[in-house]
C-alpha positions in Angstrom: -7.8 -9.4 -12.6 -11.4 -9.2 -11.8 -12.3 -8.0 -8.4 -14.8 -10.6 -6.4 -17.3 -9.1 -4.4 -16.5 -8.8 -0.7 -20.6 -9.4 0.7 -20.1 -8.6 3.7 -19.1 -5.3 5.9 -16.1 -2.9 4.8 -14.5 -0.2 7.3 -12.4 2.7 6.5 -11.0 4.3 9.9 -11.1 7.5 9.5 -9.7 7.9 14.1 -6.2 8.9 14.4 -4.3 12.8 15.2 -2.6 12.6 12.6 0.7 14.1 14.5 3.4 13.9 11.5 1.5 13.9 8.9 -0.2 17.4 10.9 -3.6 17.2 9.3 -6.3 14.3 9.7 -5.0 11.7 5.9 -8.6 10.9 4.8 -8.5 15.0 3.9 -5.8 14.4 2.1 -6.2 16.7 -1.0 -5.0 15.1 -4.7 -4.7 17.9 -7.6 -8.3 16.6 -8.9 -9.6 18.2 -6.1 -9.9 14.3 -4.7 -9.8 14.3 -1.2 -7.8 10.0 -0.2 -10.5 9.5 1.6 -13.4 8.9 -1.4 -10.7 7.6 -3.1 -10.5 4.7 -1.3 -14.0 5.1 0.3 -15.0 4.8 -3.9 -12.8 2.0 -4.4 -14.8 -0.1 -1.3 -17.5 0.8 -2.4 -17.7 -0.5 -6.0 -17.0 -4.4 -4.2 -19.0 -4.9 -1.6 -22.5 -3.5 0.2 -22.1 -1.6 3.0 -18.9 1.2 3.2 -18.7 2.4 7.2 -17.2 4.7 9.2 -14.3 4.8 11.5 -13.6 6.8 14.4 -13.9 10.3 15.7 -12.8 12.7 12.2 -13.6 16.8 12.8 -12.5 17.2 8.9 -13.8 14.6 7.5 -14.9 15.8 3.6 -18.4 17.3 3.0 -18.9 14.1 0.2 -18.5 11.4 3.5 -20.2 13.0 6.4 -23.3 10.4 4.6 -21.9 8.0 5.3 -23.0 5.8 8.1 -19.5 5.7 10.8 -19.0 3.8 14.3 -17.9 5.9 16.9 -15.0 4.6 19.2 -15.7 3.4 22.7 -12.5 4.7 23.6 -10.9 7.4 22.8 -6.6 8.0 22.2 -6.2 3.6 22.2 -5.1 3.9 18.0 -6.2 1.8 15.6 -6.9 -1.8 18.1 -9.5 0.7 19.3 -11.6 1.0 16.1 -11.6 -2.7 15.2 -12.9 -2.7 18.9 -15.7 -0.6 18.3 -16.0 -1.9 15.2 -15.8 -5.8 15.5 -18.6 -4.4 18.4 -21.1 -2.7 16.5 -23.2 -5.5 15.5 -23.0 -4.6 12.0 -21.9 -8.0 10.3 -20.5 -11.0 11.0 -17.0 -10.4 9.3 -15.8 -7.3 8.0 -12.3 -5.6 5.3 -10.9 -3.5 6.9 -9.0 -0.7 5.2 -7.3 2.7 7.2 -5.6 6.2 5.6 -2.3 5.2 7.3 -2.2 2.2 4.3 -4.1 3.9 0.7 -5.7 0.7 -1.4 -7.1 3.4 -4.1 -7.7 -0.2 -6.8 -8.9 -3.1 -5.7 -6.9 -5.2 -7.4 -4.4 -6.0 -4.0 -7.4 -7.2 -2.0 -8.7 -9.8 -4.3 -5.9 -12.8 -2.8 -7.2 -11.8 0.3 -10.2 -11.8 -0.5 -9.6 -14.9 -1.5 -8.4 -16.7 1.7 -11.3 -19.0 2.4 -12.3 -17.0 6.2 -11.0 -14.5 8.3 -10.0 -13.0 10.5 -7.0 -12.6 6.9 -4.4 -10.1 6.4 -2.9 -9.2 3.4 1.4 -8.1 4.8 3.0 -11.0 6.8 3.6 -7.8 8.5 1.4 -5.5 8.3 -2.5 -5.7 10.2 -3.9 -4.1 7.7 -5.1 -3.9 4.8 -7.6 -6.7 7.4 -10.3 -9.8 7.0 -11.6 -9.7 11.0 -14.5 -11.5 12.0 -16.3 -10.3 14.8 -14.9 -13.2 16.3 -12.7 -11.7 17.3 -14.1 -9.0 19.4 -13.8 -11.1 23.4 -9.1 -10.8 22.3 -9.3 -7.1 20.5 -11.0 -6.0 23.5 -7.5 -8.4 26.1 -5.7 -6.1 24.9 -6.7 -2.6 25.0 -7.6 -4.3 28.3 -4.4 -4.5 28.8 -2.7 -0.9 27.5 -2.0 -3.7 24.4 -2.6 -1.0 21.7 -0.2 -2.7 19.3 -2.2 -4.7 15.8 0.4 -5.9 15.4 1.5 -7.5 19.0 -2.6 -9.1 18.0 -2.6 -9.9 14.3 0.3 -12.5 15.5 -1.6 -13.9 18.0 -4.9 -15.2 16.2 -3.3 -19.5 15.6 -6.3 -19.4 13.2 -5.3 -16.0 10.3 -4.2 -17.4 7.2 -1.6 -14.4 5.2 -2.6 -13.8 2.2 -0.5 -13.4 -1.3 0.0 -9.9 -2.3 -0.3 -9.8 -6.2 2.7 -9.9 -8.5 3.1 -6.5 -9.8 -0.2 -4.9 -7.9 1.2 -1.2 -7.1 2.5 -2.1 -3.7 0.5 0.0 -0.8 2.6 2.7 0.9 2.8 3.2 4.5 2.1 7.5 4.6 2.7 9.5 7.6 4.2 12.7 6.5 3.3 15.1 4.5 6.5 13.5 3.1 5.5 10.0 3.0 2.3 12.0 0.9 4.3 14.1 -2.0 6.0 11.1 -2.9 2.9 8.6 -3.4 1.5 10.8 -5.3 3.9 11.2 -7.4 4.0 7.4 -8.4 0.5 7.4 -8.8 2.2 10.7 -11.4 3.7 7.2 -13.1 
């Protein structure tokens, strides 16, 4: 299935403490020496006009340091704060947002998300990323953070105009990486 070009900015969330993983997920290394962040960015660069990194990561792999970076406006507030910083950046009117927690290394699962007529849109009904976000969501994201709500899922279900794409049958499931065991299992699935 051909992957359509995405005419907006793609963003990879790279902040976070990764306490259960024990290291920044963006820097997790594959056997060939490449990192998780490099592979996600390569997937995005093949289909978008620009890729930016959102959040602060002290252990950012060297090849990613040349990418534009958007720091969180509120530190320690989780991925919703990353969404806020991205939407407030003014770089674009819409964004394709991925995280290292749920890596997409093949663009095929994103095709249905890109085919949805407008943002906001989510690929999985129960997961907030991957997502297409409109900059117009900024007030809603900021209001949630102002109220102390840091949950992406809670915000996601309150967006009345949200679209949910159908995950493509036959596509490799998107993992949820939180621990070294998750990382080991993920690498084994890629080897098959």
